[in-house]
C-alpha positions in Angstrom: -77.8 85.0 1.4 -81.2 86.9 1.6 -83.9 85.7 -0.9 -87.4 87.2 -1.5 -89.9 86.4 -4.1 -91.1 83.2 -5.7 -88.0 81.0 -5.7 -87.5 77.6 -7.6 -87.2 74.6 -5.0 -85.7 72.6 -7.8 -82.8 74.8 -9.0 -81.4 77.6 -7.0 -78.6 79.9 -8.0 -76.1 77.3 -6.7 -76.9 75.3 -9.8 -75.0 78.1 -12.0 -72.3 78.4 -9.2 -73.8 81.7 -7.9 -73.4 83.0 -4.4 -74.8 86.6 -3.7 -75.7 88.7 -0.8 -79.4 89.4 -2.0 -81.5 87.6 -4.5 -84.9 88.9 -5.4 -86.7 86.2 -7.5 -89.3 86.9 -10.0 -90.5 90.3 -9.0 -93.4 91.8 -10.8 -93.2 95.3 -12.6 -94.2 97.3 -9.7 -91.6 96.0 -7.6 -88.9 96.3 -10.0 -89.9 99.7 -11.0 -89.7 100.7 -7.2 -86.3 99.0 -7.1 -85.1 100.8 -10.3 -85.9 104.2 -9.1 -84.6 103.5 -5.3 -81.3 102.4 -7.2 -81.2 105.5 -9.3 -81.6 103.4 -12.6 -84.3 105.5 -14.1 -87.3 107.9 -13.8 -91.0 107.7 -14.5 -92.5 109.5 -17.5 -96.1 111.1 -17.7 -97.6 107.8 -19.0 -96.0 105.9 -16.3 -93.3 104.1 -18.2 -90.0 103.7 -16.8 -86.9 106.0 -18.5 -83.5 104.6 -18.5 -80.2 105.1 -20.2 -78.0 102.3 -21.5 -74.7 104.3 -20.8 -71.8 104.3 -23.2 -73.6 101.5 -25.5 -76.8 102.6 -27.2 -77.0 99.4 -29.4 -75.4 95.9 -29.5 -71.6 95.6 -30.0 -71.4 92.7 -32.8 -67.7 92.6 -32.7 -67.7 91.9 -29.2 -70.3 89.0 -29.2 -68.5 85.7 -29.0 -69.2 81.9 -29.3 -67.3 79.4 -27.3 -65.4 77.2 -29.8 -65.6 73.7 -28.7 -66.8 70.3 -29.8 -70.5 71.3 -29.9 -69.9 74.1 -32.1 -66.6 73.5 -33.9 -68.2 71.8 -37.1 -71.6 73.7 -37.0 -71.1 77.4 -36.7 -70.2 79.7 -39.6 -67.1 81.3 -38.3 -65.9 84.7 -39.2 -66.5 88.1 -38.6 -70.2 87.7 -37.4 -69.5 84.6 -35.4 -66.3 85.2 -33.7 -64.8 82.3 -31.6 -63.5 82.4 -28.1 -61.8 79.6 -26.3 -63.3 77.5 -23.4 -60.7 78.7 -21.2 -61.5 82.2 -21.7 -64.9 81.7 -21.0 -64.1 79.6 -17.9 -61.7 82.7 -16.9 -64.3 85.3 -17.3 -67.1 83.2 -15.5 -65.0 82.8 -12.4 -64.3 86.5 -12.1 -68.1 87.3 -12.7 -68.8 84.9 -10.0 -66.5 86.4 -7.4 -67.7 89.7 -8.5 -71.3 89.0 -7.6 -70.7 87.7 -4.1 -71.3 91.0 -2.2 -74.0 92.1 -4.7 -77.8 92.3 -5.0 -79.2 90.6 -7.8 -82.6 90.2 -9.5 -83.6 86.7 -10.8 -86.1 85.8 -13.4 -87.4 82.7 -14.8 -88.9 82.9 -18.1 -89.6 81.0 -21.5 -88.4 81.7 -24.9 -91.0 80.2 -27.5 -94.7 80.1 -27.3 -94.7 76.7 -28.6 -94.1 74.4 -25.6 -92.5 71.5 -27.5 -89.7 74.0 -28.7 -89.2 76.6 -25.9 -86.3 77.3 -23.9 -86.6 77.6 -20.2 -84.4 80.5 -19.1 -82.9 82.0 -16.0 -81.7 85.5 -16.1 -79.6 87.1 -13.3 -79.3 90.9 -13.4 -77.6 93.3 -11.0 -79.9 96.1 -12.5 -83.6 96.1 -11.7 -84.5 97.9 -14.9 -82.8 94.9 -16.9 -85.0 92.3 -15.0 -88.1 94.3 -16.1 -86.9 94.2 -19.7 -86.7 90.3 -19.3 -90.2 90.5 -17.8 -91.3 92.4 -20.8 -89.5 90.6 -23.6 -89.5 86.9 -22.6 -92.6 84.8 -22.1 -93.7 84.7 -18.4 -94.7 81.6 -16.8 -97.6 81.2 -14.4 -96.8 81.8 -10.8 -97.6 78.1 -9.7 -95.0 76.8 -12.1 -92.1 78.8 -10.6 -91.3 76.5 -7.6 -90.5 73.8 -9.9 -88.6 75.7 -12.6 -85.7 74.3 -13.8 -83.8 76.3 -16.4 -81.8 75.1 -19.4 -80.2 78.0 -20.3 -78.9 81.1 -18.0 -77.9 84.6 -18.8 -75.6 86.2 -16.4 -75.7 90.0 -16.8 -73.5 92.3 -14.9 -73.1 95.7 -16.8 -70.6 97.0 -14.3 -68.3 94.0 -14.6 -65.6 94.5 -17.1 -63.1 91.9 -18.9 -59.6 92.5 -19.3 -58.8 92.1 -23.0 -55.0 91.5 -22.1 -55.7 88.3 -20.4 -59.4 87.2 -21.0 -59.4 87.0 -24.7 -61.9 89.5 -25.4 -61.4 92.6 -27.8 -62.6 95.3 -25.3 -63.9 95.2 -21.9 -67.4 94.8 -22.9 -68.6 91.2 -24.0 -71.4 89.0 -24.7 -70.4 85.3 -24.7 -72.6 82.3 -25.6 -71.5 78.9 -24.4 -73.6 76.1 -26.0 -72.0 73.3 -24.0 -72.6 75.0 -20.5 -75.8 76.5 -21.7 -74.9 80.0 -20.4 -74.5 83.4 -21.7 -72.3 86.0 -20.2 -72.9 89.7 -20.7 -70.6 92.4 -19.1 -69.4 96.0 -19.6 -72.8 97.3 -21.5 -76.0 98.2 -20.2 -77.6 97.9 -23.4 -80.6 95.5 -22.8 -81.0 94.3 -26.3 -77.8 92.2 -25.9 -79.9 89.8 -23.7 -82.8 89.4 -26.2 -80.5 89.1 -29.3 -78.3 86.7 -27.3 -81.1 84.4 -26.8 -82.3 84.9 -30.3 -78.7 83.6 -31.4 -79.0 80.6 -29.2 -82.5 79.6 -30.7 -81.1 80.2 -34.1 -78.4 77.4 -33.5 -80.5 74.9 -31.2 -83.7 74.9 -33.3 -82.5 73.8 -36.7 -79.7 71.5 -35.4 -81.8 69.7 -32.6 -85.5 70.2 -33.5 -85.7 70.9 -37.3 -87.2 74.1 -36.7 -86.6 77.2 -39.1 -85.7 80.3 -37.0 -86.9 83.5 -38.5 -86.1 87.3 -37.8 -89.4 88.5 -38.9 -92.8 89.7 -37.9 -95.9 87.9 -38.1 -99.6 88.2 -38.0 -102.9 86.4 -38.8 -106.3 87.1 -40.2 -109.0 87.6 -37.7 -111.6 85.5 -39.5 -109.7 83.3 -41.9 -106.8 82.6 -39.2 -104.2 82.7 -42.3 -100.8 83.5 -41.1 -98.4 86.0 -42.9 -94.8 86.4 -42.2 -92.8 89.6 -42.9 -89.0 89.8 -43.4 -87.3 93.0 -43.6 -84.2 95.1 -42.3 -84.5 98.3 -40.3 -86.6 101.1 -42.1 -88.4 98.8 -44.5 -91.8 98.8 -42.7 -91.8 95.4 -41.0 -93.4 96.7 -37.8 -95.8 99.0 -39.6 -96.9 96.7 -42.3 -97.5 93.9 -39.8 -99.7 95.9 -37.4 -102.9 95.6 -39.4 -106.2 96.5 -37.8 -107.9 93.4 -39.7 -105.4 91.0 -38.5 -104.0 89.8 -35.1 -100.3 90.2 -34.3 -98.5 87.0 -33.5 -95.1 88.8 -32.9 -93.0 91.7 -34.2 -89.3 90.3 -34.5 -88.5 86.5 -33.8 -90.3 83.5 -34.7 -89.8 79.8 -35.5 -91.6 77.6 -38.1 -92.4 74.0 -37.4 -94.1 71.3 -39.3 -97.4 72.5 -37.5 -97.3 76.3 -36.9 -95.5 79.6 -36.9 -94.9 80.6 -33.1 -93.4 83.8 -31.5 -90.2 83.4 -29.4 -90.9 86.5 -27.2 -93.6 87.9 -24.7 -93.2 91.4 -25.7 -92.1 94.1 -28.2 -88.8 96.0 -28.5 -89.6 99.0 -30.8 -87.7 101.7 -32.2 -89.1 105.0 -30.6 -87.3 107.8 -32.9 -89.9 110.2 -34.1 -92.7 108.1 -32.7 -96.2 109.6 -33.0 -99.6 108.4 -32.0 -100.9 109.1 -35.4 -98.2 106.9 -37.4 -97.8 104.2 -34.7 -100.9 104.1 -32.5 -100.5 100.6 -31.1 -96.6 101.3 -30.1 -97.3 104.9 -28.9 -100.4 103.6 -26.7 -98.3 100.6 -25.3 -96.1 103.0 -23.7 -97.7 102.9 -20.1 -96.9 101.6 -16.6 -94.5 98.5 -17.1 -93.0 99.8 -20.5 -89.5 101.1 -20.6 -88.2 103.7 -22.7 -84.5 103.8 -23.5 -82.2 106.8 -24.0 -84.9 109.3 -24.6 -85.2 112.7 -23.0 -88.2 115.0 -21.7 -89.4 118.0 -23.1 -87.9 120.6 -20.8 -89.6 121.2 -17.4 -91.9 118.1 -18.0 -92.0 114.4 -17.9 -93.4 114.1 -21.4 -91.1 112.2 -23.6 -89.6 114.2 -26.5 -89.5 111.2 -29.3 -87.6 113.4 -31.7 -84.7 114.0 -29.4 -81.6 112.4 -30.8 -79.2 113.8 -27.8 -78.1 110.2 -26.7 -78.8 108.3 -30.0 -81.0 107.7 -32.9 -81.5 104.3 -31.7 -84.1 105.2 -29.0 -86.2 102.2 -28.1 -89.3 101.2 -26.0 -90.1 97.7 -24.8 -93.5 96.3 -23.5 -95.2 93.1 -22.9 -97.5 91.8 -25.8 -100.4 92.5 -23.7 -100.1 96.1 -23.9 -101.5 95.8 -27.4 -105.1 95.0 -28.0 -105.0 93.3 -31.2 -103.0 90.2 -30.6 -102.9 86.4 -31.0 -103.4 84.5 -27.7 -101.3 82.3 -27.5 -98.6 83.8 -29.9 -99.0 81.0 -32.4 -100.5 80.9 -35.8 -100.7 78.2 -38.7 -98.5 77.6 -41.5 -98.1 80.7 -43.5 -99.7 81.0 -46.6 -97.7 84.1 -47.8 -94.3 85.4 -47.0 -93.3 89.0 -47.6 -89.5 90.2 -48.2 -89.7 94.0 -47.5 -86.9 96.1 -49.1 -86.6 99.9 -49.2 -84.9 100.3 -52.7 -83.3 103.7 -52.9 -82.2 102.9 -56.4 -85.6 103.0 -57.4 -85.6 100.1 -59.8 -87.1 97.3 -58.0 -91.0 97.0 -58.6 -93.4 97.5 -55.7 -94.2 93.8 -55.7 -92.8 90.7 -57.3 -93.9 87.1 -56.9 -90.7 84.9 -56.3 -90.3 81.2 -57.2 -88.4 79.0 -54.8 -84.9 79.4 -56.1 -85.4 83.2 -56.1 -87.0 83.1 -52.8 -83.8 81.3 -51.5 -81.5 83.8 -53.2 -83.3 86.8 -51.9 -83.4 85.3 -48.3 -79.8 84.7 -48.3 -79.3 88.3 -49.7 -81.3 90.1 -47.3 -81.2 93.3 -49.4 -82.3 96.9 -48.4 -80.5 100.3 -48.9 -79.3 103.6 -47.1 -80.2 106.8 -48.6 -78.2 109.8 -49.0 -78.0 112.1 -45.9 -78.8 109.3 -43.4 -75.2 108.8 -42.4 -71.8 110.9 -42.8 -70.4 110.2 -46.1 -73.6 108.7 -47.6 -74.2 110.8 -50.9 -75.9 108.4 -52.9 -77.9 105.2 -52.2 -75.9 102.4 -50.8 -76.8 98.7 -50.7 -77.2 96.9 -47.4 -77.0 93.2 -47.4 -77.7 90.9 -44.2 -78.1 87.4 -44.8 -81.4 85.8 -43.7 -82.5 89.5 -42.9 -80.6 89.0 -39.5 -77.0 87.9 -40.3 -75.6 89.1 -36.8 -77.9 86.4 -35.1 -77.5 83.5 -37.5 -74.8 81.1 -36.1 -75.1 78.5 -39.0 -74.2 79.3 -42.5 -76.9 81.1 -44.3 -77.7 78.6 -46.9 -78.7 76.2 -44.1 -81.6 78.5 -43.2 -82.5 79.3 -46.8 -82.5 75.4 -47.9 -84.9 75.1 -44.9 -87.1 77.8 -46.1 -87.1 76.4 -49.7 -88.2 72.8 -48.4 -91.1 74.6 -46.4 -92.3 76.6 -49.5 -92.3 73.6 -51.6 -94.0 71.4 -48.8 -96.8 74.0 -48.1 -97.2 75.7 -51.4 -96.2 79.1 -49.9 -96.4 82.2 -52.0 -93.2 84.6 -51.5 -93.5 88.3 -52.3 -90.8 90.7 -52.8 -92.2 94.0 -51.7 -90.2 97.4 -52.3 -91.3 100.2 -49.9 -88.7 102.3 -51.4 -88.4 104.6 -54.4 -90.1 104.6 -57.9 -89.7 106.8 -60.9 -85.9 107.4 -60.1 -83.5 107.0 -57.1 -83.7 108.8 -54.0 -83.4 112.5 -54.6 -85.1 112.2 -58.1 -88.0 109.7 -57.7 -90.6 109.4 -54.9 -91.3 107.1 -52.1 -94.0 104.4 -53.0 -97.2 105.5 -51.1 -98.0 103.5 -48.1 -101.5 103.0 -49.1 -100.4 101.3 -52.3 -98.1 99.0 -50.6 -100.9 97.9 -48.0 -103.2 97.6 -51.0 -100.6 95.0 -52.6 -100.3 93.0 -49.5 -104.1 93.0 -48.9 -104.4 91.6 -52.5 -101.9 88.9 -51.8 -103.2 87.9 -48.4 -107.0 87.7 -50.1 -105.9 85.6 -52.9 -106.7 88.2 -55.6 -103.2 88.1 -57.0 -103.7 84.4 -57.7 -106.0 85.1 -60.6 -104.3 87.9 -62.4 -101.7 87.9 -65.2 -98.0 88.0 -64.7 -94.9 89.1 -66.9 -91.3 88.2 -66.3 -89.0 91.1 -64.9 -85.9 91.2 -67.4 -83.3 91.6 -64.7 -84.6 90.1 -61.5 -86.4 87.1 -63.3 -89.4 87.2 -60.8 -93.1 87.8 -61.9 -94.8 91.3 -62.0 -98.7 91.1 -61.5 -100.4 93.0 -64.5 -102.9 94.4 -62.3 -103.9 95.0 -58.6 -107.0 96.5 -57.0 -106.3 100.1 -55.7 -103.0 100.3 -57.5 -102.5 102.2 -60.7 -101.3 99.8 -63.3 -98.3 102.3 -64.1 -97.0 101.8 -60.5 -96.4 98.1 -60.9 -93.8 98.6 -63.7 -90.6 100.3 -62.2 -89.5 100.8 -65.6 -92.5 102.8 -66.8 -92.4 105.3 -63.7 -88.9 106.4 -64.8 -89.7 107.4 -68.3 -85.9 107.0 -69.1 -85.1 103.3 -70.3 -81.3 104.0 -70.4 -81.2 105.4 -66.9 -83.4 102.8 -65.5 -81.6 99.8 -67.2 -78.1 101.3 -66.1 -79.1 101.5 -62.6 -80.8 98.1 -62.5 -77.6 96.6 -63.9 -75.7 98.4 -61.3 -77.8 96.9 -58.5 -77.8 93.7 -60.1 -74.0 93.4 -59.9 -74.0 94.3 -56.3 -76.3 91.7 -55.6 -73.8 89.3 -57.4 -70.9 90.6 -55.8 -72.5 90.3 -52.3 -73.5 86.7 -53.1 -69.9 85.7 -54.1 -69.0 84.6 -50.5 -72.0 82.4 -50.5 -71.5 80.5 -53.9 -69.4 77.7 -53.0 -72.1 76.8 -50.4 -75.4 77.5 -52.6 -77.1 74.6 -54.7 -77.9 75.2 -58.6 -81.5 76.3 -57.7 -80.3 78.9 -55.6 -78.0 80.3 -58.1 -80.6 80.4 -60.6 -82.5 82.9 -58.7 -79.8 85.6 -59.1 -80.4 88.7 -60.7 -78.8 89.0 -64.7 -77.8 92.4 -65.8 -78.9 93.0 -69.5 -76.2 93.0 -71.6 -77.6 95.4 -74.1 -77.1 98.2 -71.3 -73.8 98.5 -69.7 
């Protein structure tokens, strides 16, 4: 076997049972980009970024992500449509086939960390058959110092072979693509898909299982930043399209991370060493940090050039609307180093309410916070997907259901305990519509949302009056600097009480219907946080 690069002397590939023709260890971006181009995996753009396609799959395949069902997981994992079980025998069968498949191949091996906090980090080894996938892992995971590599001993391994396909008839999979997590053998197998995000989210799922059960750490699908002077930490939860990336990128604050964090008894820490941002319709004016980060070493996925140039056309949806860019955190200037902040003082749940009935800001008590955390609400608007003709609710537990192996109430109770211990403010921020639903009302102005978040962070909202929302029960501030008082009341912006309350009741019942599957696990305090439709409006 030919091996190059800085290899671990403590634990080679043989520890995972792998034998290959060539193994290239811990190559840097320049070497990996050269390999990717030589292998025909991508092209350079005008900014020096590498452009690659992900083939048939332009996103994760959640129905083909499995967890091995054995003694370590049987009683802990919340099994169902999200956490799909697979037998140890099926895992072993696929593993043996993959190992045989690798014997005559060239692989790229990367040793890395997941977790900026040294006490709670995973030591990862990633084995890739594609050079650009290994560059993705260089960007997204935390890079050890070179002197630590010879002694590196991983405690979780990813083997990613996009060209290897399972046989559903004999291997226990649904299709020929798969991502399988084995907590007993500390391994993830990925095959049949070139979508790089499967590796990132596979490790996120691993941390979402191990950190709560072994370390008492709350894992969070969120962005986070901290004040430059006060060093106060803020956390932003939100599903796609709610403004999580935009609102956490603040010139007056340092970015800790944009997607995955853990909350310990002492700090909030980033799981990752990079960012994986959406690139559709990207402009320098709207997202300057992301736009300027797309330089040599970054990877753009499933994008296309303007004809006759190497300039990326970020409006092009020829391949998918889920175009992406990955880059290391050091491509951004305004970052916290290391990616660790203190105990958060403020948590923001972001929702894009296309029904137009949620106020632009609500202060939640502990029970309400746990309820809304489990609900993970936002909405789709008409025209975004075929068949969507009016606003539709989207609920994703803990604002990241596909990556949560435990029952959502376990994460919510951890959040509630931390809120209580540290007197944390939790705010529900509506970045969606006001004055009526989508198509009637208007989108809440970004400058108002920023002003409300700034007021919460500065403590100004600690000293204003509040009134209780008649359906959602949480508190609405009476005033907020730089925000017209009428904007703070969604009802007042409608100018139509009957329409407002009928629509509010409709949304409240959608919350209740969604939550029905969690009720048997939820305590009284959580259930008290549920919205209650007004009976005088049907």
